[in-house]
Structure formats: structure tokens, C-alpha cells
N, C-alpha and C positions, 0 to 999 in steps of 0.2 A: 504494499499499499504506500502512496506518495506520501510524503510529508506535506501538510497544508502551508503554502507560503504567503498567501493573501488573507489578509483580515480585513474583508470589505466591511464588516460590520463595526470593527473596532481597528482604526488606523493610528492609535497611539502609540503602539511599539514602532511602527514604522517612522512616524513623526518624531518620537524622541529620538531616535538613531540619526534623522535627518538634522536634527537640532545641534547633534554634537559634531558631526562631520561634513554638513552641507557648505559650510562657508569655505572657499578656496584656499585661504591659507591654513585653517586648522588641519585640513586633510594633509597638506604638504607638511606641516609641523609633525603631525602624528606618522607619516610615511618616513620622514627623516629619523624619528626617534626609534621606528621599527627598524630601519637600516643600520643606524648608527649606534643604538643603545644610548648610554647617557652621554650628554654633551653639554658643552657650554653654551652660553647666549651666544657668543661671537660665532661659533661653527655652525648654529642654526642660521644666523643673519647670512653669514656668508654662501650658505648652501641654498637658500630659498631665493632665488632671483627675484628681483622687483618688490621685495617686502621692506617697507619701512620700519624703522626703529620704532615709530609709535604703534604701527600694526602689529608687529610681532610682539611687542610687550603687551598690548591688549589682547590679544589672540591666546598668549601664554596665559595670562591671568584668568580668562575665560575657561581654558581647557584644565587650568588647576582647580577653580572653582567648581568644576563639575567632575573633579576627582579622575580625570582623564591622565593627567601628568602629575609629578611631583617636582617640587623645586626644592633644592637643597643649597642653603648658602652658608659657605665659609666664613668664619670671623677672621680676615686676614687682609692685608693691603698689598696690592689692589684687591677689591673685592672679587669673590670668585662664586659663581652661582652656576650649578649643574641642573639640567633638567633630564627626566626620564620618564617612563611610562609606569603608571600606578598598575596595580593589578586589574582594576577595572580597564585602563588602557589597553594592557596587553590583551584583553579580550578582544579587541579590535584587530589584532594581527591577522586572523583568518580572513577578515574583510579586506584588509590592505592587500594580502596576498593573491586573494580572489580577482582583485582588481587589476593587479600586476598580471596575472595570468591570462585574464580576458583580454587586456591591452596586447599581450603577445601574439594570442590567437587571432585577433581581427585588425590588427594594425597593419595593413598591407598597401 
């Protein structure tokens, strides 16, 4: 028996997932954290073409508030901050991998 994928009567699960990953920058941030593991702010900024400092900061805060990423700040000079996926964020890894696989199969 096939697993039911669509929830026509209740779109809340789909809408919730979209609220996490639908914005262009959030999904790119998640992608780089999946690929790179724990990274510093500068590495994210360098690898995400076109993102501004303000946008990266706000997107990281939103993802942190939704418990998708973890932010670890070290008390040193200059300040050092690292970002990684939380347990909840790690549950998005299969989605990111499926998107990459789909892109490989259909990018002709």
C-alpha cells in the first residue's frame, strides 16, 4: 500500500515545512550546513553568493528561533561564532538530499 503524501483536508504539515525552508536564503543556509557541518559566519557569507550581511544575520536568527540551527559563541577576541544544524535541523537532511538527487536526474 502506498504511503499517503497529500493531506488535502489538512495542509498544516506542508505549510509548516514551507515556512521553514521556502525562503531562498534559508534553504541555501541549510544546504551549506548539511554539506559543511559546523561553520563560522564568514564561511557561510563567503559560500552563499549574493546574500547581504543583514539578510544572512536575520535568516540565521529566524532559523535559530525555529530550532533548525544552533549558534555557539566563544568568548574570545575577536568574537568567534559557529553555526550547525540542531537535531530538528538534521531531520531536514533527507529533504535536502532528495532535492539534490532530483536536480541531478532532471537538470539536462
